[in-house]
C-alpha positions, 0 to 999 in steps of 0.5 A: 397420412390420409389417402387422397379421394379418387378424382371424379373428373378422371376421363373414361376411355375404351380399350383398343379392342373396343375401338376396333369393335366400334369401327367394325360394327359401324362398317356393317349396317350403318350409313357410309359416313359413319366409319370416317366420322368415328375414326376422326372422333377417336384417332384425331380426338375431336370433340363431339360438337366439333365433329358435328360442326366439322362434318357440315363444312362445305370445304371438308376435303381441304380441312381433312386433307389426306395429301398434307396429313393435316386436319384443320379445325377452323376457329368457328369449329373448334371449342376454344374458337382458335384454329387447331391443326391435328396430325393425321396418323397412319391409322386414321389415314388408312380409315379415311382412304378405305372409307373416302365418303364425307363423315356423317353420323346423326344422333339417332344412328349413333344411339342405334350403333351403341346398342349393338356394341358389347360395351358402353361408350363413356361420355366423351370416351372416343375423344378421351381414348384418342387423347390417350393415344396421342399422348402416348405417341408424343410423350409431351404434355405441350404437344398433346395439349396443342393438338387436342385443344387442352391445357398441359395441366389437363393432359398431365392430370387426366391422361398420364398413365392410362395405357401401357406402351403395348396398349398404345401400339395396339390402338395405333395398329388398328386397321380397316 
């Protein structure tokens, strides 16, 4: 039997330790909105283009609602052009409460931030890392797909088996 070739489409993720480093560096010498921007990107698994559109919304406090614990991506913000609701988990809530300023991070600031890290962030690595953490919490392809704006097949084929339970616990235990 011939072995299958490696799937070049497998998403790359970063470790919980690298997520903690990213947020620690962002909290240092970067504009106030950098930490909430990155926390939403990774802990809510929001796509980079969706984050840019979301952060420019005038009703941002209603869309990223700490009181209800729901992040709402309106149809004009979400990639699939359908409204998407994302659960705000305790880790993300802690970051948004510790850094209450609006999420903002322009491309030049992100490039400067990346140069200060001890690792390279893969393409869409923050989102892929977040999806991995969300899947490990749900243990459901369907629930993870609905929350992250993917299909069940994509979740099953691309995110199953990336992390152990211990890695997922470390990810959700990151605090500001």
